[in-house]
N, CA, C and O atoms as a printed pandas DataFrame, in Angstrom:
     atom_number atom_name residue_name chain_id  residue_number  x_coord  y_coord  z_coord
0              1         N          MET        A               1   16.356   23.089    3.813
1              2        CA          MET        A               1   16.822   23.193    4.990
2              3         C          MET        A               1   16.070   21.424    5.252
3              4         O          MET        A               1   15.061   20.956    4.724
4              5         N          LYS        A               2   16.979   20.806    6.206
5              6        CA          LYS        A               2   16.646   19.069    6.412
6              7         C          LYS        A               2   15.754   19.072    7.686
7              8         O          LYS        A               2   16.086   19.508    8.789
8              9         N          LEU        A               3   14.924   18.681    7.448
9             10        CA          LEU        A               3   14.071   17.812    8.628
10            11         C          LEU        A               3   14.174   16.495    9.177
11            12         O          LEU        A               3   14.349   15.457    8.539
12            13         N          ASN        A               4   14.044   16.629   10.476
13            14        CA          ASN        A               4   14.410   14.991   10.759
14            15         C          ASN        A               4   13.157   14.782   11.552
15            16         O          ASN        A               4   12.931   15.505   12.522
16            17         N          LEU        A               5   12.327   13.827   11.191
17            18        CA          LEU        A               5   10.892   13.545   11.493
18            19         C          LEU        A               5   11.422   12.836   12.753
19            20         O          LEU        A               5   12.523   12.297   12.644
20            21         N          LEU        A               6   10.821   12.772   13.861
21            22        CA          LEU        A               6   10.765   12.021   15.056
22            23         C          LEU        A               6    9.835   11.410   15.372
23            24         O          LEU        A               6   10.267   10.313   15.727
24            25         N          SER        A               7    8.527   11.439   15.493
25            26        CA          SER        A               7    7.447   10.404   15.607
26            27         C          SER        A               7    5.761   10.814   15.151
27            28         O          SER        A               7    5.582   11.941   14.689
28            29         N          CYS        A               8    5.063   10.267   15.237
29            30        CA          CYS        A               8    3.575   10.985   15.745
30            31         C          CYS        A               8    3.040   10.588   16.486
31            32         O          CYS        A               8    2.799    9.408   16.739
32            33         N          ASP        A               9    2.737   11.535   17.000
33            34        CA          ASP        A               9    1.635   11.428   18.384
34            35         C          ASP        A               9    0.452   11.409   18.232
35            36         O          ASP        A               9   -0.082   11.681   19.307
36            37         N          ALA        A              10   -0.630   11.139   17.060
37            38        CA          ALA        A              10   -1.880   11.477   16.859
38            39         C          ALA        A              10   -1.876   10.169   17.331
39            40         O          ALA        A              10   -0.900    9.468   17.063
40            41         N          GLN        A              11   -3.013    9.609   18.140
41            42        CA          GLN        A              11   -3.879    8.809   18.537
42            43         C          GLN        A              11   -4.296    7.595   17.472
43            44         O          GLN        A              11   -4.369    6.385   17.687
44            45         N          ARG        A              12   -4.535    8.328   16.275
45            46        CA          ARG        A              12   -5.103    7.361   14.790
46            47         C          ARG        A              12   -4.228    8.369   13.893
47            48         O          ARG        A              12   -4.653    9.522   13.824
48            49         N          PRO        A              13   -3.424    8.151   13.420
49            50        CA          PRO        A              13   -2.606    8.242   12.792
50            51         C          PRO        A              13   -3.237    8.662   11.477
51            52         O          PRO        A              13   -4.024    7.776   11.145
52            53         N          ASP        A              14   -3.211    9.856   10.410
53            54        CA          ASP        A              14   -3.940    9.045    9.190
54            55         C          ASP        A              14   -2.801    9.318    7.871
55            56         O          ASP        A              14   -2.390   10.301    7.255
56            57         N          ARG        A              15   -2.546    7.676    7.846
57            58        CA          ARG        A              15   -1.789    7.489    7.311
58            59         C          ARG        A              15   -0.985    8.182    5.849
59            60         O          ARG        A              15    0.118    8.545    5.440
60            61         N          ARG        A              16   -2.645    8.038    5.375
61            62        CA          ARG        A              16   -2.871    8.661    3.790
62            63         C          ARG        A              16   -2.588   10.255    3.666
63            64         O          ARG        A              16   -1.996   10.702    2.685
64            65         N          ALA        A              17   -2.962   10.929    4.525
65            66        CA          ALA        A              17   -2.281   12.534    4.757
66            67         C          ALA        A              17   -1.109   12.617    4.972
67            68         O          ALA        A              17   -0.452   13.511    4.439
68            69         N          ILE        A              18   -0.472   11.585    5.922
69            70        CA          ILE        A              18    0.944   12.072    6.019
70            71         C          ILE        A              18    1.627   11.791    4.869
71            72         O          ILE        A              18    2.437   12.673    4.583
72            73         N          VAL        A              19    1.576   10.729    3.996
73            74        CA          VAL        A              19    1.780   10.300    2.816
74            75         C          VAL        A              19    2.056   11.683    1.905
75            76         O          VAL        A              19    3.073   12.281    1.550
76            77         N          LYS        A              20    0.626   11.874    1.715
77            78        CA          LYS        A              20    0.611   13.132    1.267
78            79         C          LYS        A              20    1.164   14.522    1.365
79            80         O          LYS        A              20    1.034   15.368    0.480
80            81         N          CYS        A              21    1.642   14.657    2.230
81            82        CA          CYS        A              21    2.239   15.813    3.251
82            83         C          CYS        A              21    3.754   15.830    2.582
83            84         O          CYS        A              21    4.102   16.472    1.591
84            85         N          ILE        A              22    4.719   14.765    3.564
85            86        CA          ILE        A              22    5.358   14.366    2.837
86            87         C          ILE        A              22    6.065   14.465    1.200
87            88         O          ILE        A              22    7.044   15.097    0.805
88            89         N          THR        A              23    5.221   13.661    0.558
89            90        CA          THR        A              23    5.185   14.214   -1.099
90            91         C          THR        A              23    5.554   15.453   -1.590
91            92         O          THR        A              23    6.408   15.703   -2.441
92            93         N          GLU        A              24    4.628   16.418   -0.803
93            94        CA          GLU        A              24    4.124   17.552   -1.201
94            95         C          GLU        A              24    5.305   18.512   -0.808
95            96         O          GLU        A              24    5.775   19.368   -1.558
96            97         N          ILE        A              25    5.895   18.132    1.026
97            98        CA          ILE        A              25    6.943   18.926    1.171
98            99         C          ILE        A              25    8.423   18.947    0.875
99           100         O          ILE        A              25    9.226   19.852    1.104
100          101         N          SER        A              26    8.650   17.594    0.238
101          102        CA          SER        A              26    9.261   16.734   -0.195
102          103         C          SER        A              26   10.430   17.462   -0.738
103          104         O          SER        A              26   10.828   17.505    0.426
104          105         N          SER        A              27   11.294   18.032   -1.352
105          106        CA          SER        A              27   11.995   18.624   -1.858
106          107         C          SER        A              27   12.564   17.383   -3.460
107          108         O          SER        A              27   12.937   17.708   -4.588
108          109         N          ASN        A              28   12.367   15.872   -2.780
109          110        CA          ASN        A              28   12.677   14.982   -3.826
110          111         C          ASN        A              28   11.842   13.674   -4.049
111          112         O          ASN        A              28   12.188   12.659   -4.654
112          113         N          GLY        A              29   10.352   14.013   -3.248
113          114        CA          GLY        A              29    9.504   13.371   -3.037
114          115         C          GLY        A              29    8.595   12.559   -3.425
115          116         O          GLY        A              29    7.663   13.241   -3.851
116          117         N          ASN        A              30    8.396   11.602   -3.496
117          118        CA          ASN        A              30    7.903   10.887   -4.723
118          119         C          ASN        A              30    6.414    9.918   -3.988
119          120         O          ASN        A              30    6.519    9.657   -2.789
120          121         N          ASP        A              31    5.370    9.529   -4.576
121          122        CA          ASP        A              31    4.655    8.517   -3.682
122          123         C          ASP        A              31    5.344    7.504   -3.023
123          124         O          ASP        A              31    5.514    7.552   -1.805
124          125         N          SER        A              32    5.774    6.548   -3.745
125          126        CA          SER        A              32    6.181    5.619   -3.209
126          127         C          SER        A              32    7.358    5.772   -2.094
127          128         O          SER        A              32    7.265    4.967   -1.167
128          129         N          LEU        A              33    8.626    6.827   -2.034
129          130        CA          LEU        A              33    9.586    7.404   -1.133
130          131         C          LEU        A              33    8.306    7.512    0.092
131          132         O          LEU        A              33    8.196    6.768    1.066
132          133         N          SER        A              34    7.665    8.324   -0.172
133          134        CA          SER        A              34    6.636    9.034    1.012
134          135         C          SER        A              34    6.143    7.848    1.760
135          136         O          SER        A              34    6.040    7.688    2.976
136          137         N          ASN        A              35    5.828    6.957    0.661
137          138        CA          ASN        A              35    5.047    5.787    1.555
138          139         C          ASN        A              35    5.906    4.959    2.409
139          140         O          ASN        A              35    5.382    4.644    3.477
140          141         N          GLU        A              36    7.315    4.448    2.166
141          142        CA          GLU        A              36    8.291    3.987    2.474
142          143         C          GLU        A              36    8.595    4.828    3.997
143          144         O          GLU        A              36    8.688    4.303    5.107
144          145         N          LEU        A              37    8.730    6.502    3.603
145          146        CA          LEU        A              37    9.341    7.151    5.149
146          147         C          LEU        A              37    8.058    7.375    6.307
147          148         O          LEU        A              37    8.091    7.673    7.501
148          149         N          THR        A              38    6.947    7.089    5.378
149          150        CA          THR        A              38    5.696    7.465    6.413
150          151         C          THR        A              38    5.269    5.946    6.896
151          152         O          THR        A              38    4.609    5.995    7.934
152          153         N          ALA        A              39    5.465    4.706    6.436
153          154        CA          ALA        A              39    5.758    3.514    7.306
154          155         C          ALA        A              39    7.291    3.242    8.364
155          156         O          ALA        A              39    7.405    2.467    9.313
156          157         N          ILE        A              40    8.203    4.074    7.848
157          158        CA          ILE        A              40    9.385    3.708    8.560
158          159         C          ILE        A              40    8.846    5.037    9.743
159          160         O          ILE        A              40    9.212    4.780   10.890
160          161         N          LEU        A              41    8.330    5.905    9.653
161          162        CA          LEU        A              41    8.094    6.744   11.015
162          163         C          LEU        A              41    6.787    6.361   11.801
163          164         O          LEU        A              41    6.663    6.770   12.955
164          165         N          LEU        A              42    5.897    5.662   11.274
165          166        CA          LEU        A              42    4.596    5.137   12.314
166          167         C          LEU        A              42    5.243    4.155   12.748
167          168         O          LEU        A              42    4.747    3.813   13.821
168          169         N          GLU        A              43    6.228    3.426   12.423
169          170        CA          GLU        A              43    7.042    2.083   13.094
170          171         C          GLU        A              43    7.745    2.597   14.616
171          172         O          GLU        A              43    7.894    1.867   15.596
172          173         N          GLY        A              44    8.068    3.831   14.530
173          174        CA          GLY        A              44    8.637    4.516   15.298
174          175         C          GLY        A              44   10.080    5.379   15.167
175          176         O          GLY        A              44   10.411    6.402   15.767
176          177         N          ASP        A              45   11.066    4.327   13.824
177          178        CA          ASP        A              45   12.008    5.364   13.706
178          179         C          ASP        A              45   11.912    6.782   13.123
179          180         O          ASP        A              45   10.924    7.216   12.531
180          181         N          ALA        A              46   13.188    7.537   13.384
181          182        CA          ALA        A              46   13.263    8.880   12.779
182          183         C          ALA        A              46   13.591    8.796   11.823
183          184         O          ALA        A              46   14.361    7.904   11.466
184          185         N          VAL        A              47   12.949   10.036   10.767
185          186        CA          VAL        A              47   13.127    9.760    9.185
186          187         C          VAL        A              47   13.957   11.079    8.836
187          188         O          VAL        A              47   13.500   12.054    9.432
188          189         N          ASP        A              48   14.750   11.284    8.253
189          190        CA          ASP        A              48   15.076   12.317    7.385
190          191         C          ASP        A              48   14.443   12.851    5.939
191          192         O          ASP        A              48   14.298   12.243    4.879
192          193         N          ILE        A              49   14.159   14.062    6.262
193          194        CA          ILE        A              49   13.927   15.055    4.697
194          195         C          ILE        A              49   14.053   16.378    4.075
195          196         O          ILE        A              49   13.813   17.253    4.907
196          197         N          GLU        A              50   14.306   16.787    3.054
197          198        CA          GLU        A              50   14.588   17.750    2.687
198          199         C          GLU        A              50   13.702   18.783    2.035
199          200         O          GLU        A              50   13.115   18.691    0.957
200          201         N          VAL        A              51   13.716   19.693    2.817
201          202        CA          VAL        A              51   11.901   20.748    2.249
202          203         C          VAL        A              51   12.598   21.970    1.223
203          204         O          VAL        A              51   13.653   22.355    1.727
204          205         N          ALA        A              52   12.362   22.498    0.248
205          206        CA          ALA        A              52   12.890   23.530   -0.472
206          207         C          ALA        A              52   12.338   24.622    0.868
207          208         O          ALA        A              52   11.327   24.552    1.567
208          209         N          ASP        A              53   13.931   26.022    0.855
209          210        CA          ASP        A              53   13.678   26.640    1.772
210          211         C          ASP        A              53   12.030   27.294    1.285
211          212         O          ASP        A              53   11.045   27.194    2.017
212          213         N          LYS        A              54   12.020   27.778    0.281
213          214        CA          LYS        A              54   10.626   28.860   -0.037
214          215         C          LYS        A              54    8.976   27.815    1.017
215          216         O          LYS        A              54    7.934   28.238    1.517
216          217         N          ASN        A              55    9.515   26.573    0.916
217          218        CA          ASN        A              55    8.235   25.916    1.963
218          219         C          ASN        A              55    8.065   25.592    3.010
219          220         O          ASN        A              55    7.097   24.908    3.341
220          221         N          SER        A              56    9.124   26.074    3.945
221          222        CA          SER        A              56    9.647   25.896    5.212
222          223         C          SER        A              56    8.363   26.032    6.066
223          224         O          SER        A              56    7.752   25.134    6.647
224          225         N          GLY        A              57    8.108   27.265    6.015
225          226        CA          GLY        A              57    6.866   27.591    6.651
226          227         C          GLY        A              57    5.282   26.859    6.833
227          228         O          GLY        A              57    4.741   26.566    7.899
228          229         N          SER        A              58    4.742   26.671    5.442
229          230        CA          SER        A              58    3.910   25.889    5.356
230          231         C          SER        A              58    4.082   24.332    5.739
231          232         O          SER        A              58    3.122   23.610    6.010
232          233         N          ALA        A              59    5.362   23.925    5.730
233          234        CA          ALA        A              59    6.160   22.462    5.763
234          235         C          ALA        A              59    5.721   21.965    7.248
235          236         O          ALA        A              59    5.297   20.858    7.579
236          237         N          LEU        A              60    5.954   23.133    8.048
237          238        CA          LEU        A              60    6.422   23.033    9.239
238          239         C          LEU        A              60    4.937   23.130    9.951
239          240         O          LEU        A              60    4.787   22.570   11.036
240          241         N          ARG        A              61    4.138   23.647    9.508
241          242        CA          ARG        A              61    2.711   23.442   10.213
242          243         C          ARG        A              61    1.759   22.772    9.005
243          244         O          ARG        A              61    0.551   22.922    9.183
244          245         N          ALA        A              62    2.047   22.263    8.151
245          246        CA          ALA        A              62    1.629   20.930    8.034
246          247         C          ALA        A              62    2.101   19.865    8.775
247          248         O          ALA        A              62    1.271   18.959    8.855
248          249         N          LEU        A              63    3.490   19.588    9.531
249          250        CA          LEU        A              63    3.702   18.130    9.895
250          251         C          LEU        A              63    2.987   18.811   11.573
251          252         O          LEU        A              63    2.472   17.965   12.304
252          253         N          ARG        A              64    3.000   19.791   11.898
253          254        CA          ARG        A              64    2.628   19.885   12.953
254          255         C          ARG        A              64    1.086   19.826   13.350
255          256         O          ARG        A              64    0.687   19.685   14.506
256          257         N          LYS        A              65    0.205   19.967   12.123
257          258        CA          LYS        A              65   -1.139   19.565   12.265
258          259         C          LYS        A              65   -1.223   18.478   12.029
259          260         O          LYS        A              65   -2.332   18.078   12.384
260          261         N          LEU        A              66   -0.581   17.646   11.558
261          262        CA          LEU        A              66   -0.489   16.395   11.716
262          263         C          LEU        A              66    0.013   14.972   12.991
263          264         O          LEU        A              66    0.059   13.742   13.034
264          265         N          SER        A              67    0.351   16.370   14.005
265          266        CA          SER        A              67    1.037   15.487   15.206
266          267         C          SER        A              67    2.335   15.049   15.465
267          268         O          SER        A              67    2.778   14.459   16.451
268          269         N          ILE        A              68    3.278   15.686   13.705
269          270        CA          ILE        A              68    4.456   14.940   13.656
270          271         C          ILE        A              68    5.352   15.564   14.596
271          272         O          ILE        A              68    5.244   16.789   14.642
272          273         N          ASP        A              69    6.172   15.064   15.325
273          274        CA          ASP        A              69    6.934   15.372   16.195
274          275         C          ASP        A              69    8.738   15.739   15.166
275          276         O          ASP        A              69    9.163   14.749   14.570
276          277         N          TYR        A              70    9.392   16.728   15.073
277          278        CA          TYR        A              70   10.405   17.033   14.255
278          279         C          TYR        A              70   11.247   17.805   14.803
279          280         O          TYR        A              70   10.939   18.692   15.599
280          281         N          GLU        A              71   12.580   17.498   14.366
281          282        CA          GLU        A              71   13.298   18.889   14.407
282          283         C          GLU        A              71   14.781   19.350   13.581
283          284         O          GLU        A              71   15.659   18.490   13.642
284          285         N          ILE        A              72   15.112   20.546   12.865
285          286        CA          ILE        A              72   15.108   21.149   11.962
286          287         C          ILE        A              72   16.597   20.517   12.306
287          288         O          ILE        A              72   16.957   20.346   13.471
288          289         N          VAL        A              73   17.321   20.229   11.306
289          290        CA          VAL        A              73   18.526   19.865   10.952
290          291         C          VAL        A              73   20.079   20.930   10.561
291          292         O          VAL        A              73   21.234   20.900   10.986
292          293         N          GLU        A              74   19.362   21.788    9.567
293          294        CA          GLU        A              74   20.073   23.069    9.204
294          295         C          GLU        A              74   19.047   23.861    8.790
295          296         O          GLU        A              74   19.269   25.010    8.410
């Protein structure tokens, strides 16, 4: 499943938690890529990630908990 992460609406986003979340839910994620994607997201630009179908439910819950708006692409 592909997700488009649109924005983070948290008043004080927890950068480390977002990096960890993206690393855990992304099917091809690593720490350096997740760190780059988090920086892009927090600057206000959307990013695309690929999530394994077996992790989709927990991934969406984790993103909502971090106040990250997303849209499902596929």
